[in-house]
C-alpha positions as CSV (number, residue, x, y, z in Angstrom):
1,M,13.6,10.6,10.4
2,E,15.7,11.7,7.5
3,S,19.2,10.8,8.0
4,Y,22.2,12.7,6.7
5,E,25.7,11.9,5.8
6,S,27.9,12.3,9.0
7,F,29.4,15.7,9.5
8,H,31.4,17.5,12.1
9,I,29.7,20.6,13.4
10,L,30.9,23.3,15.9
11,I,28.1,25.1,17.8
12,I,29.4,28.4,19.2
13,D,27.0,30.2,21.6
14,D,27.1,31.6,24.8
15,E,23.6,30.6,25.9
16,E,23.7,27.1,27.1
17,N,20.0,26.5,26.5
18,M,20.7,27.3,22.9
19,R,23.8,25.1,22.6
20,H,21.5,22.3,24.3
21,M,18.6,23.1,21.8
22,L,20.8,22.9,18.7
23,G,22.6,19.7,19.9
24,A,19.4,18.2,20.5
25,L,18.0,19.2,16.9
26,L,21.1,18.2,14.9
27,G,22.4,14.9,16.9
28,P,19.6,12.6,15.8
29,H,20.3,13.6,12.1
30,G,23.7,12.1,12.5
31,Y,26.0,15.2,13.0
32,A,29.0,14.9,15.4
33,I,28.7,18.1,17.6
34,D,31.3,20.1,19.6
35,Y,30.4,23.0,21.7
36,A,32.1,26.5,22.7
37,D,30.7,29.3,24.7
38,N,32.7,32.1,23.1
39,G,34.8,32.8,19.8
40,R,38.3,32.4,22.0
41,V,37.4,28.9,23.0
42,A,36.3,28.0,19.2
43,L,39.4,29.4,18.0
44,E,41.5,26.7,20.2
45,K,39.4,23.9,19.1
46,L,39.9,24.9,15.4
47,H,43.6,24.6,16.1
48,T,43.3,20.8,16.7
49,T,39.9,19.9,14.9
50,T,38.7,20.7,11.3
51,Y,34.9,21.0,11.1
52,D,32.4,20.8,8.1
53,F,30.3,23.4,9.5
54,V,30.3,25.9,12.2
55,L,27.1,27.6,13.8
56,C,28.3,30.7,15.4
57,D,26.3,33.3,17.4
58,V,27.5,37.1,16.9
59,K,27.1,38.6,20.4
60,M,29.1,36.7,22.8
61,P,31.5,37.7,25.7
62,D,35.2,37.5,25.5
63,M,35.4,37.2,21.8
64,D,32.2,38.0,19.6
65,G,31.2,36.1,16.6
66,M,32.4,38.6,13.9
67,T,35.8,39.0,15.6
68,F,36.1,35.2,15.7
69,L,35.0,35.2,11.9
70,Q,38.1,37.5,11.1
71,T,40.5,36.1,13.4
72,A,40.1,32.5,12.3
73,R,39.7,33.0,8.7
74,D,42.8,31.0,7.5
75,L,41.6,28.0,9.8
76,L,38.0,28.2,8.2
77,E,39.3,27.7,4.8
78,S,37.3,24.4,4.2
79,T,34.6,24.9,6.7
80,T,31.1,26.6,6.0
81,V,30.2,29.1,8.7
82,I,26.6,30.1,9.3
83,M,26.1,33.0,11.7
84,M,23.1,33.5,14.2
85,S,21.9,36.4,15.9
86,A,18.8,37.7,17.7
87,Y,20.0,41.3,16.9
88,G,20.5,40.7,13.2
89,T,20.3,43.7,10.5
90,L,20.9,43.3,7.1
91,D,24.1,45.4,7.2
92,M,25.4,42.9,10.0
93,A,24.3,39.8,7.6
94,I,26.1,41.6,4.6
95,E,29.3,42.2,6.8
96,A,29.3,38.6,7.9
97,M,29.0,37.3,4.2
98,K,31.9,39.6,3.2
99,Q,34.3,38.2,6.1
100,G,33.4,34.5,4.7
101,A,30.2,33.4,6.4
102,Y,27.8,31.5,4.0
103,D,24.5,32.3,5.5
104,F,22.8,34.2,8.4
105,I,20.0,33.0,10.6
106,S,18.1,35.3,12.5
107,K,17.0,34.3,16.2
108,P,14.4,33.0,17.1
109,F,14.4,30.6,14.4
110,K,12.3,27.6,13.4
111,T,14.1,24.3,13.6
112,D,13.4,23.4,10.2
113,E,15.3,26.7,9.2
114,V,18.4,25.3,10.6
115,L,17.9,22.3,9.0
116,L,17.4,23.7,5.5
117,A,20.4,26.2,5.9
118,L,22.7,23.1,6.6
119,R,21.3,21.0,3.8
120,K,21.7,24.1,1.4
121,A,25.4,24.3,2.7
122,E,25.9,20.5,2.3
123,E,24.5,20.6,-1.5
124,R,26.7,23.6,-2.1
125,E,30.2,21.7,-0.5
126,S,29.0,18.6,-2.6
127,L,28.9,20.7,-5.9
128,K,32.2,22.5,-5.3
129,K,33.8,18.8,-4.5
130,E,32.3,17.8,-7.8
131,N,33.5,20.7,-9.7
132,V,37.1,20.2,-8.3
133,Q,37.1,16.5,-9.3
134,L,35.8,17.5,-12.7
135,R,38.4,20.2,-13.2
136,R,41.0,17.8,-12.0
137,H,39.7,15.3,-14.5
138,L,39.5,17.8,-17.6
139,A,43.3,18.8,-16.6
140,E,44.2,15.4,-16.8
141,V,42.7,15.0,-20.0
142,Q,44.3,18.1,-21.5
143,N,47.6,16.9,-20.0
144,Q,47.3,13.7,-21.9
145,G,46.7,15.7,-25.4
146,Q,43.1,14.2,-25.3
147,T,41.0,17.5,-25.4
148,K,39.7,16.5,-28.7
149,G,38.5,13.2,-27.0
150,I,35.1,12.2,-25.6
151,I,33.9,13.2,-22.2
152,A,31.3,10.6,-20.9
153,K,29.6,9.4,-17.8
154,S,26.6,7.6,-19.3
155,K,26.4,3.9,-19.6
156,G,25.4,4.2,-23.4
157,M,28.5,6.2,-24.3
158,L,30.9,4.1,-21.7
159,D,29.5,1.0,-23.6
160,I,30.2,2.7,-26.9
161,L,33.8,3.5,-26.1
162,A,34.5,0.2,-24.5
163,L,33.4,-1.6,-27.8
164,A,35.4,1.1,-29.9
165,Q,38.5,0.2,-27.9
166,K,38.0,-3.5,-28.3
167,V,37.9,-3.3,-32.2
168,A,40.4,-0.5,-32.6
169,P,43.6,-3.0,-32.8
170,H,41.9,-4.8,-35.8
171,K,41.4,-3.8,-39.6
172,S,37.6,-4.6,-39.3
173,T,35.3,-2.1,-41.1
174,V,33.4,0.1,-38.6
175,L,30.1,1.8,-39.3
176,I,29.2,4.5,-36.8
177,T,25.5,5.7,-36.8
178,G,23.7,8.6,-34.7
179,E,22.1,11.8,-35.1
180,S,23.9,15.0,-36.5
181,G,26.2,16.4,-33.8
182,T,26.3,13.5,-31.5
183,G,30.2,13.1,-32.2
184,K,30.6,10.4,-34.7
185,E,33.9,11.9,-35.9
186,L,35.3,11.7,-32.5
187,V,34.6,8.3,-31.9
188,A,36.3,7.5,-35.2
189,R,39.5,9.3,-34.1
190,R,39.1,7.5,-30.7
191,I,39.4,4.3,-32.5
192,L,42.3,5.5,-34.6
193,R,44.4,6.6,-31.5
194,E,43.8,3.0,-30.0
195,S,44.7,1.1,-33.2
196,T,48.1,0.0,-34.4
197,R,47.6,2.6,-37.3
198,A,47.7,5.4,-34.7
199,D,50.8,6.8,-36.5
200,G,49.5,6.6,-40.0
201,P,47.4,9.0,-42.0
202,F,43.8,9.8,-41.0
203,I,41.6,11.2,-43.8
204,A,38.2,12.3,-43.4
205,L,35.8,12.9,-46.2
206,N,32.3,14.1,-46.2
207,C,30.7,12.2,-49.0
208,G,27.4,14.7,-48.8
209,A,29.3,17.7,-49.5
210,L,30.7,16.3,-52.8
211,P,29.1,16.9,-56.1
212,E,28.5,13.5,-58.0
213,S,30.5,14.5,-60.9
214,L,33.8,15.0,-58.6
215,M,33.2,11.9,-56.3
216,E,35.0,9.3,-58.3
217,S,38.3,11.3,-58.9
218,E,38.1,12.4,-55.2
219,L,37.9,9.1,-54.0
220,F,40.4,7.2,-56.3
221,G,42.3,10.0,-57.9
222,Y,43.0,10.7,-61.4
223,K,45.4,10.8,-64.4
224,K,46.7,13.7,-66.3
225,G,44.7,14.4,-69.2
226,S,41.8,12.3,-68.1
227,F,39.2,15.1,-68.3
228,T,39.2,19.0,-68.8
229,G,41.3,20.6,-66.2
230,A,43.3,17.5,-65.1
231,E,46.8,19.1,-65.7
232,K,48.7,16.6,-63.8
233,D,47.9,13.1,-61.8
234,S,46.3,13.5,-58.6
235,K,46.0,10.9,-55.8
236,G,42.6,10.5,-54.3
237,V,41.6,10.0,-50.8
238,F,42.0,6.2,-50.7
239,V,46.0,6.6,-51.7
240,Q,46.4,9.4,-49.1
241,A,45.1,7.2,-46.5
242,D,47.3,4.4,-47.4
243,T,48.6,2.4,-44.4
244,G,46.3,4.5,-42.4
245,T,42.4,5.2,-41.7
246,L,40.0,6.6,-44.0
247,F,36.7,8.2,-42.4
248,L,33.7,8.5,-44.7
249,D,31.3,10.7,-43.2
250,E,27.6,10.7,-44.4
251,I,28.1,7.5,-46.4
252,G,24.4,7.1,-46.9
253,E,24.5,10.1,-49.5
254,L,26.8,8.3,-51.9
255,P,24.8,7.6,-55.1
256,L,24.2,4.0,-56.4
257,A,26.8,4.1,-59.2
258,M,29.6,5.2,-56.7
259,Q,28.3,2.5,-54.2
260,V,29.0,-0.1,-56.6
261,K,32.6,0.9,-57.2
262,L,33.3,1.4,-53.4
263,L,32.0,-2.1,-52.7
264,R,34.7,-3.4,-55.2
265,V,37.5,-1.7,-53.4
266,L,36.5,-2.8,-50.1
267,Q,36.4,-6.3,-51.7
268,E,39.5,-6.4,-53.8
269,G,41.8,-3.8,-51.8
270,E,42.7,-2.1,-55.1
271,I,41.6,1.2,-56.7
272,R,41.9,2.4,-60.4
273,P,42.4,6.1,-60.8
274,V,40.0,8.1,-63.2
275,G,41.5,7.7,-66.7
276,G,44.1,4.9,-65.5
277,T,44.6,1.6,-66.7
278,N,46.5,-0.1,-64.0
279,L,45.1,-1.2,-60.5
280,Q,46.7,0.1,-57.5
281,K,46.8,-2.2,-54.1
282,I,45.9,-0.2,-51.1
283,D,45.9,-1.0,-47.3
284,V,43.3,1.3,-45.6
285,R,41.0,0.8,-43.0
286,I,37.4,2.2,-43.5
287,I,35.4,3.9,-40.8
288,A,31.9,5.0,-42.3
289,A,29.6,7.2,-40.4
290,T,25.9,8.5,-41.3
291,S,22.8,10.0,-39.7
292,R,20.6,8.1,-41.9
293,D,18.9,4.6,-41.1
294,L,20.9,2.6,-43.7
295,A,18.8,-0.4,-43.1
296,K,15.7,1.5,-44.1
297,D,17.5,2.9,-47.0
298,V,18.4,-0.8,-48.2
299,A,14.7,-1.7,-47.9
300,E,13.6,1.4,-50.2
301,G,16.4,0.5,-52.6
302,T,18.7,3.5,-52.3
303,F,21.4,1.9,-50.5
304,R,23.0,-1.3,-51.9
305,Q,22.5,-4.2,-49.3
306,D,25.8,-5.7,-50.2
307,L,27.6,-2.6,-49.3
308,Y,25.7,-2.2,-46.2
309,Y,26.8,-5.6,-44.8
310,R,30.4,-4.6,-45.9
311,L,30.5,-1.7,-43.9
312,N,28.4,-3.0,-40.9
313,V,31.1,-5.4,-39.6
314,I,31.3,-3.7,-36.5
315,H,28.1,-1.1,-35.7
316,L,28.6,1.6,-33.3
317,S,25.1,3.3,-32.7
318,I,25.8,6.6,-30.6
319,P,22.7,7.6,-28.4
320,P,21.6,11.3,-28.9
321,L,22.4,13.6,-26.1
322,R,18.7,13.6,-24.7
323,E,19.0,9.8,-24.1
324,R,22.1,10.4,-21.9
325,S,21.7,13.3,-19.7
326,E,24.2,12.1,-17.2
327,D,27.0,13.6,-19.8
328,I,25.4,16.9,-19.8
329,P,26.9,18.4,-16.6
330,Q,30.6,17.4,-17.5
331,L,30.2,18.4,-21.2
332,A,28.8,22.0,-19.8
333,E,31.7,22.5,-17.6
334,F,34.2,21.4,-20.2
335,F,32.9,23.9,-22.8
336,L,32.5,26.5,-20.2
337,Q,36.0,26.2,-19.4
338,R,37.2,26.1,-23.2
339,F,35.3,29.3,-24.0
340,A,36.2,31.3,-21.0
341,G,40.0,30.4,-21.7
342,R,39.7,31.1,-25.3
343,Y,37.9,34.7,-24.8
344,N,39.8,35.3,-21.2
345,I,36.7,35.8,-19.8
346,E,36.2,35.2,-15.9
347,V,33.5,32.8,-15.5
348,H,33.8,29.8,-13.2
349,G,30.6,27.8,-13.2
350,L,26.7,27.6,-13.4
351,A,24.3,29.5,-11.3
352,A,21.5,27.5,-9.6
353,G,18.9,26.6,-12.1
354,V,20.9,26.9,-15.1
355,L,21.8,23.2,-15.1
356,A,18.2,22.2,-14.7
357,R,17.4,24.1,-17.7
358,L,20.0,22.1,-19.8
359,L,18.7,19.0,-18.5
360,A,15.2,19.6,-19.5
361,Y,15.9,20.6,-23.0
362,Q,15.8,18.2,-25.7
363,W,19.3,19.0,-27.7
364,P,17.9,18.4,-31.2
365,G,21.5,19.4,-32.3
366,N,23.1,17.2,-29.7
367,V,26.5,17.8,-28.5
368,R,27.4,20.2,-31.1
369,E,24.2,22.6,-30.1
370,L,25.4,22.3,-26.5
371,E,28.8,23.6,-27.4
372,N,27.3,26.3,-29.2
373,V,25.0,27.1,-26.0
374,M,27.9,27.3,-23.8
375,E,29.9,29.5,-26.0
376,H,27.0,32.0,-26.1
377,A,26.6,31.9,-22.2
378,V,30.1,32.6,-21.7
379,L,30.1,35.6,-24.3
380,M,27.0,36.8,-22.7
381,A,27.7,36.4,-18.9
382,E,28.4,39.7,-16.7
383,K,28.9,37.7,-13.4
384,K,31.3,34.9,-12.5
385,V,28.7,32.4,-13.0
386,I,26.5,31.6,-15.9
387,L,22.9,32.9,-15.2
388,P,19.8,31.8,-16.9
389,E,19.4,34.9,-18.7
390,N,22.8,34.3,-20.4
391,L,21.4,31.2,-22.3
392,P,19.9,31.6,-25.7
393,D,16.3,32.5,-26.1
394,V,15.3,29.1,-27.2
395,F,15.7,28.1,-23.1
396,G,13.1,30.8,-22.4
397,D,10.1,28.2,-22.6
398,T,11.6,26.1,-20.0
399,D,10.6,28.7,-17.2
400,A,7.7,30.7,-18.8
401,G,7.6,32.9,-15.8
402,R,11.1,34.2,-15.5
403,Q,12.4,34.3,-19.1
404,R,10.1,35.4,-21.4
405,R,9.9,38.8,-22.8
406,I,7.8,41.5,-21.3
407,D,5.2,41.2,-23.8
408,D,4.9,37.6,-23.4
409,I,4.7,37.5,-19.5
410,F,1.4,38.8,-19.1
411,S,-1.5,40.6,-21.0
412,G,-3.4,43.6,-19.9
413,F,-2.3,46.5,-18.0
414,S,-2.5,45.8,-14.5
415,L,0.7,47.4,-12.7
416,K,-0.3,45.2,-9.5
417,K,0.2,41.9,-11.6
418,A,3.1,43.2,-13.2
419,K,4.8,44.2,-10.1
420,R,4.2,40.7,-8.5
421,I,5.5,39.0,-11.8
422,F,8.7,41.1,-11.7
423,E,9.4,41.0,-8.1
424,A,9.1,37.1,-8.5
425,R,11.6,37.0,-11.4
426,L,14.1,39.3,-9.7
427,I,14.1,37.1,-6.6
428,H,14.7,34.0,-8.9
429,R,17.8,35.9,-10.6
430,A,19.0,37.0,-7.0
431,L,18.8,33.5,-5.9
432,D,20.7,32.1,-8.8
433,A,23.5,34.6,-8.9
434,T,23.9,34.0,-5.0
435,E,23.8,30.1,-5.4
436,G,20.6,30.1,-3.4
437,N,22.0,32.1,-0.5
438,K,19.0,34.0,0.8
439,S,21.0,36.5,3.0
440,R,23.2,37.6,0.1
441,A,20.2,37.7,-2.2
442,A,18.5,40.2,0.1
443,G,21.6,42.2,0.0
444,L,21.5,42.5,-4.0
445,L,17.7,42.9,-3.9
446,E,18.2,45.8,-1.2
447,I,15.4,44.3,1.0
448,S,15.6,43.0,4.5
449,Y,16.3,39.2,5.1
450,P,12.6,38.7,6.6
451,A,11.1,40.6,3.8
452,L,12.7,38.3,1.4
453,L,11.3,35.3,3.2
454,S,8.0,36.9,3.3
455,K,8.1,37.4,-0.5
456,I,9.3,33.8,-1.3
457,K,6.4,32.5,0.8
458,K,3.8,35.0,-0.8
459,Y,4.8,34.4,-4.4
460,H,5.1,30.4,-3.7
461,L,8.4,30.4,-5.2
462,D,9.9,26.9,-5.8
463,L,13.5,27.0,-4.8
464,R,14.4,23.5,-5.9
């Protein structure tokens, strides 16, 4: 028998047989159960006890279910309410939702229907708690001034951050490798924050973005008159970073001639400006990064072996996002909050199914691509949650029956087939928008609750 985490539940029904049946059904699954035969008795219990769930009948003497729902609203703030009725109508279900109920079950019902409704409610409560914890974590990060830091939950990234913190206090050269968009510069800045050079300058230079003719003067500076256009002395990035940290991004793009000169600087701790005659001592910590396989480049003769060993004192290899899927939910939530705030758009979370698409995607652009995707989704959102259709077109292939354009969904001219496909698609959209709540989804679709259940069964819709 499947067991559930222990939850406290209140069953409100004027029929003793129904109370007994529900108690016999839920007791073996670990629920702690209290009973009330009308809304007024239930109201008294709520003043002394907090319940996780309430199963409440609609038609009862003394105080019916709808009156109870309205009267006890303040007491039910942290409680999930599921209404029950043998006389249920769509209007009644919608009214119950408006008054704060989570779901509506029509009597007579199958036993697994009650368990399924409670299971869905448990999942919803779990997600709400996770969201609260995550938002609290993000708020703490923002309060600490670390919004440019790294959000990580996966073991791979936590190991990288632990090693970064361990080596941060020392001057050792660090080589950070990883695919484009994985956050190599963020790791470099993390090392800086934890180091004794945190108050010193941090200079970042993309070696791949510099023309070879300007590279030496950019690195080491130049003297007035050393070349055409050199009208005054100029400090290079090594001098600018003196007593601090120099981040050399895309170090693998350095031409061989410059690799020789960089190696000498690392060995001797001194630089000579272009056109200068005197050497200048510098105190700079080097953190280098690349998306290239430097060991392979060494084997092919395009990168100097001695420079590679000089750079590779401490090696941090950042895993791609597809290999640390545990980080995706936190990163997605972080970017959602960032862009919702930036553009003043009221979006609070991800609808059911969206996270599954994000987790299934391979993320060739890594965290940078996820950031762009969430910005797109926030800008496209028309509801208070991100829906699947708010994601960029690249995610259409993850759910071929729902997200593709009309010409790609089916071939031919059958109206019957088109109707089946679009009904299934709209049902999924409604369930996504209501976080899996079938009663509210039926309201959006403007069909009855039983009709929705029938169509879900007819189209074999997978609601996981």
